[in-house]
C-alpha positions, 0 to 999 in steps of 0.5 A: 352039880356044876356051878353053872347049874346051881347059879342059873336062876328061875321063876318057878319050880315043878316037881314030880314024884310017885312011889317013894315020893312022900319021903323025898318030898318031905325031905325037900320041903324041909330044905326050902328056904323061908324066902324062896321067892318063887312058887313050887308046884308038885304032882305026887301020884296018889290014889283017888277017892280019899283025901291026901295026907301030903299037905299036912305032912309037908306043912309040918316041915316046910317053911313056905305056905303049903296048900292044895291047888285051886282052879284058876288061882294065881300063882304066888311066890313062897307057896307050895301048890300040891295037886289034888288027888284025881285031878290034873294040875296045869299052869295056864299061860297067864300063870294061873293054875287049872284043875282038869278031869281029863283022861289019865296020862300014863295011867295017872291023874294027876299027871306029871307030864301035863304039869311039866308041859303046861309050866314049860309053855308058861315059864320057858327058860325060867322054869326048873323041873325036878323028877324024883323017885317013881315006878313008871315013866310019867314025867319023861315026856314033860321033861323033854318039853321043859328042856325044849323050851329052855328050862332046867331039868334036875333028876334024882339019881336013880341009884339013890331013889326008892323006886328007880324007874321014873328017874331012870326013864327021864334021863334016858328019854329027856336027858338032864342038866344034873343028876343029883342025890336028894341032898344035892337037890336040897342044896341047890334049892337052898341056894336060890333063896330070895335075898332079904332087903337090908333095912336102914342102918344095916351094912 
């Protein structure tokens, strides 16, 4: 990862994952700093019709608040919002979340593409989008939109991913500002912690 890529600041993070994503997401959750200062939105492809175990799994390892997204709730810093199974997760222009039961995209609901595209419209160049392991090409079109609006794109190295198709497709179709191992992604996120304010008497 280049110094420029690591130093570029952003106001929100969107992450997409599919096959193999639980392990990857829990690893990144552990690396997020407690004072991250930004919201994180996650779409993980999950089967419909049953509750997701992902919120509990991530909450055990993540120092930030972890919750399933709710319709119309305003985005808050230091919070990880997880897409609800069988609902698309979108970001509205006023930076509130929206849940949708519209038709699946790339056979998926929730759709990584729809999250990335809506977040790009809301955050522009202040958005970081991350594509992780997965076995389809969901996320490629969304990543194109993120880059077109000036946002930053990180993609997991397909050679390291448990399922290489999704990151490989993202790189081929949208390109990336950085192709990284999970360890490098974790390092990059950790470098964006919101600095603590010094109290009186500190130096």
